[in-house]
N, C-alpha and C positions, 0 to 999 in steps of 0.2 A: 437300138435302145428300145426298152419296153414302153409302150404307150397305152395306158388304160383310157378307155372312152366310157363314160358314165352318162346315160342320156335316157330320155323317155320316148324314143322312137318306136319302141316295140320290136320284139325278136323277128328277124326276117323282113323288116319294113324297108321299103325303097329308100326312105330318108336316110337310114343308116348306111346303105350301100353307096349312096351319093356322097355322104360325108367320108366314108372309108376311101372312096376314090380320090378325093381331094387330099386326104392324109397321105396316100401313096404318091401323090404329086409332089407335095411339099416335104414329106419325111419318108423318102423312098426305102430306107433301111429299117423302118420301125416295125417292131413286132406288136401288132395292135390287138388288144383284148377288149371285148365289148361287154359291159355290164348294164342290162337294162333295168330301169325302175318304172313304177306306175306313172301314168301321165300327170305332169305338174307336181310330182311328189318331191319337193326340195328337201324334206327331212330324211327320207330314205336315201336320196342322192348324197346328202351331207355325211351320212353315216358311211356309205360306201367310199366316198372320197377319203375320209379319215382312215378307214380300215386298209385301204390300198396305199395310202401315202405314208402312214406312220408306222407300218410294220416292216420287218426286215425284208430286203429285196435288192435287186440290181439297180443301177442308175435308171431313172424312169421319169416319165411325165404323166401326170393324171389330168385328163381333160374332161370337164363336165359341162354339159349343156342340158339344163332343165330350166326353161325360160317362160314361165306363165305370163309374163308382162302384167303381173298383178300389183305392181307398185303404184299404178295410177289407173283410174277409170277413164281418163280423158282420151280423146283420139290420139294415135301415135303418129306424128309426122314422119314420113319416109320410113315407116315400119320400125322406128327406133325401139330399143328394148332396154333391159337393165344393163348396168355397167359390167364390163369384163375385168376380172381381177386376177392378178398372178400372185401366188404365194411361194415363198421359198422356205424350206425346212432346213434344220441344222445339218443334215446329212447330204444336202444338195438336191433332194427331190423337189421338183417343181409341180405346182398345181395351177392350172388355168381354168377358170370357171366363170360362168355368168353368176353375178352376185345377186341371186334371187332367193327370197325366203330364208331357209335354213342351210343353204349349201355350204357356208363356211363356219357353221356354229361349232363344230368340233375342232376346227383349226385355229379359232380366234386366239387361243392361248398358247399354241404350239408353234406357230410360224415365226421364223426369224424376221420376215418382212411380208407385208401385204401392200400391193401396189395396183392402182387402177391403170389399165392400159388404154391408149388411144385406139379406137376402132375405126378403120377406114370407112368412109361413107360408101354405102353400096345401095341403099334403098331397098334392100332385099329383106323379105320376111324370113328368109332361110339363112340367117347369119352364120350358123354353124357350118354351113357348106360354103357360102360365098364370101365370108369375111374372116372368120376365125382361123381356119387352117393355115393361111399364109402368114399369120402372126406367130405361130408356134416355133418355127426355126429361130425367129428373132428373140423370142423369150429364152430359148435354150442358149443362144449365143450371148445373151445379156445386153442386147442393143435394141430392144423394143422401145418404141416411143411411149412415154408414160404421161398420165395426167398428174399423178402425185401419190403420196402414201395414203393408205386407207386406215382410219383409226379403228383398232380392234374393239374398242369399247362400244362402238356403234353397231357391232354385229351381235345379235341376241345370243345369249348362252343356250346351251342345250336344254330341252324341256326335262324337268325332273319327273322321274317315275312314270315313264310313258313308253309305249311301243315306239320303236324307231325304225324297224325294218322287219319284213316278213320274208323268210326265205322260201325256196322252192318246195320244201318239205312241210311248210306250214308252221315252222318254228317261229316264235315271236321273240325277236331280239329287243331288249328294253334298255332304258337308261338307268336302271337299278344297277349299282355296283357293289353293294353290301348286302349280306344276308339279313332278311327281316326277322328271322327267328333261328334258334339252334338247329343244326343239321339233324335231319330226321323228323322235324316237326311237321305236322299237317296243318296247313293254313287255308284260309279262304281268299282266293284271288278274285278281285273284281276288275275286269278289263272292260272299260266303258260301262255299259249297263248289264253285263253278263257276269255271273259269279260261278266259281267252281272250286272244289278242293284241289290242292296240290301239295306235293311233298317238297320241302326244302332240302336240298342235297348238295353235295360238293362235286357231283358229276351228273350230267343230264341223263345218263343211262343207269344211274344208281338207284333205280326205282323199279317196282314190278311192271310187267307189261300191262298196257292199258291205263297207266297212272300218269297224271300230269306231274312234271317235274319243274321246279323253279330253282335254277342252279346256274353257276358261272358257265357261260357257253364258250364257243370257239372264237368269239371276237373280242378284241381288246388290243392295247398298244402301250408303249412306253411314252409317258408324257415328257414335256420339255424339262421338267424338274427331276426326271429320273425315276419317278414313281410308276408303278405298273397299275393298269386298270383292266379289269375283266368285266364284261357286261353280262348281266343275268339274262337267261332265256327261259321262256315258257315252252316246254317240249311235252308232247304226248307220246310216250313210248309206244311205238307200233302204230301210230295214228297221226292225225293232222290237228294240231292244237289250234290253228287259226280257224278251221271249220267248226271245231267244238265250241269256240268262243265267238262264233258269229262273224268271222272275218273282220277283225278290228283293223283299221287303217293306221299307218304311222301317225303318231300324235295322240292316239287314244290313251287316256290315263290308266295307269295300272296301280291299284291299291291292294293292301294286304291286311286281312284281319286275323289275328292270332287266336 
C-alpha cells in the first residue's frame, strides 16, 4: 500500500528516519513517500494532504504530522499535544493526522467521516515515532479505538485568496479558483506587501519568458459534490516567483487590481 507522510521534519532529518523505521515495523509492505513542509506550517500541510488524498491514485493512507502544540500556551503534562484524527473518503482513502491549525481545512467538506482517535499514553514528545505508527494498521483494519466523531463545522474553512503552498520552483499555489479578469489581461497582484504585474492566462506557461503568470495550476481535485476545482498559481516563467515577491509564506493574502 502507498503511504504518504507529510511532516515538517526537514529533508534528510534524523526525525524522519526514525519515523520511517517505525513505519517499516508496523506497515512492512508499505511504499512510503515523504513530502516535507516548512516548520509548523499547517496550511501547507493541509494543502498537501488534500492534493494527495483527493486526487486519483491507488489504495493509500495519508499520514500527516505537523504539531506545533499551539492550541494552548499552558504547560503540556506528559508532553500531550493536539488530538489525532482519522478521515475516511468516499473512495476508501484514509487520512490520519494531528488536528493542528489548518491540517484538515480542505477535507472538512470532503470526508465521509472524521473521527478522533485514542492515543496511547507514552509521555513522549516524539509522538509521531513513539505513539502514532502503531495505530496506523488498526485504522486501516477499522478497529482503532476512538474518542468519537469530529464536527466538521468546528474545523476552519480554507483561507480565501491567499498563498497556500510554495513549491520547489518558487511557484505560489493559491486558494483562488476563478480568474480575476479575462484571459490575457494584465493585472497588478499584491502578495502581502509586494506588488507586481502579472498576466491572467489559462496555462502557466502561456506567457512570454520573464513574465509573471496567474493561471490555473497543476493542483486541484474533484469535490464530494462532483465539481472540479483547480487552484490558481503565480508563476514566473523562467524564474522564481516566490523570490520576486519577497518569499511570501502560506497564509499571505493575494489580491488583484485590474
